[in-house]
N, CA, C and O atoms as a printed pandas DataFrame, in Angstrom:
     atom_number atom_name residue_name chain_id  residue_number  x_coord  y_coord  z_coord
0              1         N          MET        A               1   93.411    7.796 -100.065
1              2        CA          MET        A               1   93.312    6.027  -99.318
2              3         C          MET        A               1   94.268    4.996  -99.798
3              4         O          MET        A               1   94.715    4.217  -98.955
4              5         N          GLY        A               2   94.637    4.884 -101.011
5              6        CA          GLY        A               2   95.371    4.108 -101.804
6              7         C          GLY        A               2   95.612    2.877 -101.628
7              8         O          GLY        A               2   94.972    2.798 -100.579
8              9         N          MET        A               3   95.984    1.890 -101.770
9             10        CA          MET        A               3   96.530    0.584 -102.111
10            11         C          MET        A               3   96.782   -0.179 -100.610
11            12         O          MET        A               3   97.791    0.142  -99.983
12            13         N          GLU        A               4   96.258   -0.752 -100.289
13            14        CA          GLU        A               4   96.360   -1.278  -98.520
14            15         C          GLU        A               4   95.970   -3.128  -98.944
15            16         O          GLU        A               4   94.993   -3.487  -99.601
16            17         N          PHE        A               5   97.128   -4.129  -98.299
17            18        CA          PHE        A               5   97.350   -5.277  -98.492
18            19         C          PHE        A               5   96.194   -5.983  -97.396
19            20         O          PHE        A               5   95.587   -5.095  -96.798
20            21         N          ARG        A               6   95.877   -7.006  -97.111
21            22        CA          ARG        A               6   95.204   -7.864  -96.311
22            23         C          ARG        A               6   95.673   -9.275  -96.113
23            24         O          ARG        A               6   95.116   -9.896  -97.018
24            25         N          VAL        A               7   96.384  -10.098  -95.428
25            26        CA          VAL        A               7   96.203  -11.323  -95.251
26            27         C          VAL        A               7   94.882  -11.667  -95.060
27            28         O          VAL        A               7   94.078  -11.109  -94.313
28            29         N          SER        A               8   94.607  -13.147  -96.179
29            30        CA          SER        A               8   93.210  -13.866  -95.749
30            31         C          SER        A               8   93.632  -15.320  -96.001
31            32         O          SER        A               8   94.751  -15.788  -95.794
32            33         N          GLU        A               9   92.426  -16.033  -96.537
33            34        CA          GLU        A               9   92.471  -17.678  -96.618
34            35         C          GLU        A               9   91.383  -18.414  -97.682
35            36         O          GLU        A               9   90.189  -18.690  -97.570
36            37         N          HIS        A              10   92.453  -18.614  -98.861
37            38        CA          HIS        A              10   91.822  -18.489  -99.831
38            39         C          HIS        A              10   90.357  -19.501  -99.528
39            40         O          HIS        A              10   90.506  -20.312  -98.614
40            41         N          THR        A              11   89.190  -19.499 -100.122
41            42        CA          THR        A              11   87.986  -20.384  -99.508
42            43         C          THR        A              11   87.903  -21.907  -99.636
43            44         O          THR        A              11   87.275  -22.699  -98.933
44            45         N          MET        A              12   88.947  -22.204 -101.054
45            46        CA          MET        A              12   88.986  -23.343 -101.441
46            47         C          MET        A              12   90.154  -24.172 -100.683
47            48         O          MET        A              12   89.887  -25.230 -100.112
48            49         N          THR        A              13   91.569  -23.589 -100.713
49            50        CA          THR        A              13   91.720  -24.255 -100.462
50            51         C          THR        A              13   92.169  -24.339  -99.078
51            52         O          THR        A              13   92.908  -25.280  -98.787
52            53         N          GLN        A              14   91.716  -23.197  -97.860
53            54        CA          GLN        A              14   92.435  -23.177  -96.846
54            55         C          GLN        A              14   93.624  -22.156  -96.359
55            56         O          GLN        A              14   93.861  -21.683  -95.248
56            57         N          LYS        A              15   94.268  -22.005  -97.602
57            58        CA          LYS        A              15   95.807  -21.519  -97.467
58            59         C          LYS        A              15   96.197  -20.635  -97.512
59            60         O          LYS        A              15   95.661  -20.106  -98.485
60            61         N          PRO        A              16   97.090  -19.748  -96.940
61            62        CA          PRO        A              16   96.828  -17.468  -96.725
62            63         C          PRO        A              16   96.844  -17.448  -98.493
63            64         O          PRO        A              16   97.036  -18.184  -99.461
64            65         N          MET        A              17   96.476  -15.961  -98.101
65            66        CA          MET        A              17   96.564  -15.266  -99.255
66            67         C          MET        A              17   96.684  -13.722  -99.126
67            68         O          MET        A              17   96.778  -13.075  -98.083
68            69         N          VAL        A              18   96.670  -13.455  -99.878
69            70        CA          VAL        A              18   97.023  -11.683  -99.971
70            71         C          VAL        A              18   95.725  -10.873 -100.646
71            72         O          VAL        A              18   95.613  -11.000 -101.865
72            73         N          GLU        A              19   94.566   -9.908  -99.831
73            74        CA          GLU        A              19   93.742   -9.119 -100.102
74            75         C          GLU        A              19   94.396   -8.154 -101.090
75            76         O          GLU        A              19   95.323   -7.560 -100.538
76            77         N          VAL        A              20   94.267   -7.886 -102.051
77            78        CA          VAL        A              20   94.600   -6.251 -102.363
78            79         C          VAL        A              20   93.560   -5.374 -102.627
79            80         O          VAL        A              20   92.731   -5.763 -103.450
80            81         N          TRP        A              21   93.430   -4.453 -102.202
81            82        CA          TRP        A              21   92.082   -3.263 -102.398
82            83         C          TRP        A              21   92.725   -1.933 -102.515
83            84         O          TRP        A              21   93.828   -1.607 -102.076
84            85         N          LYS        A              22   91.927   -1.259 -103.130
85            86        CA          LYS        A              22   92.449    0.179 -103.171
86            87         C          LYS        A              22   90.796    1.143 -103.396
87            88         O          LYS        A              22   89.717    0.930 -103.949
88            89         N          ASP        A              23   91.434    2.261 -102.588
89            90        CA          ASP        A              23   90.012    2.927 -102.064
90            91         C          ASP        A              23   89.172    2.081 -101.615
91            92         O          ASP        A              23   88.305    1.797 -102.441
92            93         N          GLY        A              24   89.077    1.502 -100.503
93            94        CA          GLY        A              24   87.796    0.697  -99.993
94            95         C          GLY        A              24   87.578   -0.182 -101.011
95            96         O          GLY        A              24   86.526   -0.745 -100.709
96            97         N          GLU        A              25   88.108   -0.767 -102.395
97            98        CA          GLU        A              25   87.476   -1.389 -103.186
98            99         C          GLU        A              25   88.363   -2.492 -103.401
99           100         O          GLU        A              25   89.503   -2.130 -103.693
100          101         N          PHE        A              26   88.106   -4.271 -103.320
101          102        CA          PHE        A              26   88.590   -5.224 -103.427
102          103         C          PHE        A              26   88.848   -5.291 -105.017
103          104         O          PHE        A              26   88.018   -5.323 -105.926
104          105         N          ILE        A              27   90.604   -5.305 -105.082
105          106        CA          ILE        A              27   90.660   -5.195 -106.601
106          107         C          ILE        A              27   91.693   -6.387 -106.929
107          108         O          ILE        A              27   92.142   -6.465 -108.073
108          109         N          ALA        A              28   92.011   -7.161 -106.106
109          110        CA          ALA        A              28   92.908   -8.543 -106.922
110          111         C          ALA        A              28   93.052   -9.563 -105.093
111          112         O          ALA        A              28   92.989   -9.279 -103.896
112          113         N          SER        A              29   93.214  -10.487 -105.743
113          114        CA          SER        A              29   93.710  -11.616 -104.966
114          115         C          SER        A              29   95.274  -11.794 -105.360
115          116         O          SER        A              29   95.775  -11.324 -106.381
116          117         N          ILE        A              30   95.945  -12.538 -104.395
117          118        CA          ILE        A              30   97.421  -13.155 -104.682
118          119         C          ILE        A              30   97.371  -14.289 -103.985
119          120         O          ILE        A              30   97.049  -14.261 -102.797
120          121         N          TYR        A              31   97.674  -15.416 -104.606
121          122        CA          TYR        A              31   98.256  -16.689 -103.619
122          123         C          TYR        A              31   99.243  -17.469 -104.702
123          124         O          TYR        A              31   99.628  -17.141 -105.824
124          125         N          GLY        A              32   99.558  -18.983 -103.645
125          126        CA          GLY        A              32  100.704  -19.281 -103.880
126          127         C          GLY        A              32   99.708  -20.342 -104.713
127          128         O          GLY        A              32   98.544  -20.716 -104.567
128          129         N          HIS        A              33  101.162  -20.728 -105.993
129          130        CA          HIS        A              33  100.153  -21.914 -107.159
130          131         C          HIS        A              33  101.018  -23.070 -107.264
131          132         O          HIS        A              33  101.983  -23.215 -106.513
132          133         N          ASP        A              34  100.746  -23.797 -108.059
133          134        CA          ASP        A              34  101.991  -24.982 -107.615
134          135         C          ASP        A              34  103.336  -24.269 -108.743
135          136         O          ASP        A              34  104.524  -24.446 -108.477
136          137         N          ASP        A              35  102.995  -23.685 -109.653
137          138        CA          ASP        A              35  104.579  -22.992 -110.728
138          139         C          ASP        A              35  104.614  -21.794 -110.099
139          140         O          ASP        A              35  105.443  -21.190 -110.779
140          141         N          GLY        A              36  104.247  -21.027 -109.219
141          142        CA          GLY        A              36  104.681  -20.110 -108.461
142          143         C          GLY        A              36  103.459  -19.244 -107.856
143          144         O          GLY        A              36  102.764  -19.751 -106.976
144          145         N          LEU        A              37  103.183  -17.876 -108.349
145          146        CA          LEU        A              37  102.044  -16.660 -107.792
146          147         C          LEU        A              37  100.932  -16.795 -108.591
147          148         O          LEU        A              37  101.191  -17.483 -109.579
148          149         N          ARG        A              38   99.824  -16.417 -108.549
149          150        CA          ARG        A              38   99.247  -16.850 -109.459
150          151         C          ARG        A              38   98.051  -15.496 -108.728
151          152         O          ARG        A              38   97.640  -15.654 -107.579
152          153         N          VAL        A              39   97.585  -14.147 -109.625
153          154        CA          VAL        A              39   96.942  -12.574 -109.233
154          155         C          VAL        A              39   95.444  -12.966 -110.406
155          156         O          VAL        A              39   95.250  -13.251 -111.588
156          157         N          VAL        A              40   94.593  -12.721 -109.020
157          158        CA          VAL        A              40   93.297  -12.702 -109.817
158          159         C          VAL        A              40   92.844  -11.756 -110.055
159          160         O          VAL        A              40   92.651  -11.092 -109.036
160          161         N          SER        A              41   92.442  -11.142 -111.218
161          162        CA          SER        A              41   91.251   -9.831 -110.971
162          163         C          SER        A              41   90.773   -9.482 -111.902
163          164         O          SER        A              41   91.431   -9.310 -112.928
164          165         N          LYS        A              42   89.799   -9.323 -111.847
165          166        CA          LYS        A              42   88.902   -8.292 -113.117
166          167         C          LYS        A              42   89.123   -7.471 -113.544
167          168         O          LYS        A              42   88.558   -7.015 -114.538
168          169         N          TYR        A              43   90.358   -6.802 -112.727
169          170        CA          TYR        A              43   90.522   -5.153 -113.328
170          171         C          TYR        A              43   92.490   -5.278 -114.379
171          172         O          TYR        A              43   93.239   -4.458 -114.909
172          173         N          LEU        A              44   92.496   -6.808 -114.152
173          174        CA          LEU        A              44   94.139   -7.016 -115.071
174          175         C          LEU        A              44   94.064   -6.660 -116.291
175          176         O          LEU        A              44   93.310   -7.108 -117.155
176          177         N          ASP        A              45   94.951   -5.741 -116.387
177          178        CA          ASP        A              45   95.571   -5.153 -117.257
178          179         C          ASP        A              45   96.782   -5.274 -118.121
179          180         O          ASP        A              45   96.960   -4.399 -118.969
180          181         N          GLY        A              46   97.719   -6.349 -117.997
181          182        CA          GLY        A              46   98.755   -6.467 -118.658
182          183         C          GLY        A              46   99.925   -6.828 -117.520
183          184         O          GLY        A              46   99.777   -6.692 -116.306
184          185         N          VAL        A              47  101.137   -7.326 -118.206
185          186        CA          VAL        A              47  102.457   -7.512 -116.818
186          187         C          VAL        A              47  103.053   -6.771 -118.082
187          188         O          VAL        A              47  102.845   -6.701 -119.293
188          189         N          GLU        A              48  104.335   -6.000 -116.654
189          190        CA          GLU        A              48  105.436   -5.633 -117.931
190          191         C          GLU        A              48  106.662   -6.454 -117.090
191          192         O          GLU        A              48  106.515   -6.673 -115.887
192          193         N          HIS        A              49  107.560   -6.776 -117.622
193          194        CA          HIS        A              49  108.749   -7.464 -117.384
194          195         C          HIS        A              49  109.622   -6.331 -117.170
195          196         O          HIS        A              49  109.747   -5.638 -118.180
196          197         N          GLU        A              50  110.365   -5.874 -115.990
197          198        CA          GLU        A              50  111.549   -5.292 -115.788
198          199         C          GLU        A              50  112.882   -5.698 -116.116
199          200         O          GLU        A              50  113.044   -6.561 -115.254
200          201         N          VAL        A              51  113.821   -5.670 -116.694
201          202        CA          VAL        A              51  115.080   -6.775 -116.367
202          203         C          VAL        A              51  115.640   -5.552 -115.241
203          204         O          VAL        A              51  115.762   -4.406 -115.675
204          205         N          ASP        A              52  115.904   -5.786 -114.089
205          206        CA          ASP        A              52  116.579   -5.407 -112.991
206          207         C          ASP        A              52  117.627   -6.380 -112.597
207          208         O          ASP        A              52  117.940   -7.392 -113.225
208          209         N          VAL        A              53  118.021   -6.047 -111.723
209          210        CA          VAL        A              53  118.438   -7.204 -110.780
210          211         C          VAL        A              53  118.134   -6.923 -109.776
211          212         O          VAL        A              53  117.966   -5.704 -109.826
212          213         N          PRO        A              54  117.941   -7.251 -108.848
213          214        CA          PRO        A              54  116.919   -8.745 -109.476
214          215         C          PRO        A              54  116.268   -8.599 -110.760
215          216         O          PRO        A              54  116.733   -7.568 -111.245
216          217         N          PRO        A              55  115.543   -9.039 -111.447
217          218        CA          PRO        A              55  114.132   -9.031 -112.757
218          219         C          PRO        A              55  113.229   -9.006 -111.286
219          220         O          PRO        A              55  113.134   -9.623 -110.225
220          221         N          SER        A              56  112.609   -7.775 -112.055
221          222        CA          SER        A              56  110.783   -7.896 -111.482
222          223         C          SER        A              56  109.128   -7.902 -112.609
223          224         O          SER        A              56  108.866   -7.912 -113.811
224          225         N          ILE        A              57  108.820   -7.896 -112.069
225          226        CA          ILE        A              57  107.334   -7.593 -113.206
226          227         C          ILE        A              57  106.795   -6.584 -112.456
227          228         O          ILE        A              57  107.338   -6.256 -111.402
228          229         N          VAL        A              58  105.487   -5.876 -112.975
229          230        CA          VAL        A              58  104.683   -4.493 -113.031
230          231         C          VAL        A              58  103.747   -5.400 -113.232
231          232         O          VAL        A              58  103.894   -6.187 -114.166
232          233         N          ILE        A              59  102.488   -5.479 -112.318
233          234        CA          ILE        A              59  101.390   -5.911 -113.170
234          235         C          ILE        A              59  100.003   -4.947 -112.885
235          236         O          ILE        A              59   99.350   -4.734 -111.864
236          237         N          LYS        A              60   99.865   -4.411 -114.468
237          238        CA          LYS        A              60   98.509   -3.315 -114.160
238          239         C          LYS        A              60   97.499   -4.221 -114.032
239          240         O          LYS        A              60   97.195   -5.396 -114.235
240          241         N          LEU        A              61   96.845   -2.477 -113.324
241          242        CA          LEU        A              61   95.410   -3.314 -112.993
242          243         C          LEU        A              61   94.738   -1.710 -113.309
243          244         O          LEU        A              61   95.107   -0.666 -112.771
244          245         N          SER        A              62   93.509   -1.890 -114.476
245          246        CA          SER        A              62   92.999   -0.480 -114.730
246          247         C          SER        A              62   91.566   -0.418 -114.210
247          248         O          SER        A              62   90.656   -1.181 -114.536
248          249         N          ILE        A              63   91.488    0.772 -113.208
249          250        CA          ILE        A              63   90.503    0.400 -112.343
250          251         C          ILE        A              63   89.469    1.897 -112.806
251          252         O          ILE        A              63   90.058    2.964 -112.635
252          253         N          ARG        A              64   88.152    1.984 -113.306
253          254        CA          ARG        A              64   87.855    2.739 -113.675
254          255         C          ARG        A              64   86.359    2.665 -112.471
255          256         O          ARG        A              64   85.577    1.825 -112.027
256          257         N          LYS        A              65   86.625    4.057 -112.364
257          258        CA          LYS        A              65   85.296    4.408 -111.485
258          259         C          LYS        A              65   84.231    5.467 -112.322
259          260         O          LYS        A              65   83.180    5.829 -111.794
């Protein structure tokens, strides 16, 4: 099944957010924050900065079943 992204609404701010699902299981939410983007997940396992043009990051999630 893989990874799926769904547009949703933040329950506290009512602003748009993105839900991240993997194989039918909710694993993270992504939404705007004062300083940029916030990613919230109990599976967060690190962030890797890639010095490309343009720069990017990889957010690592460890999902164990």
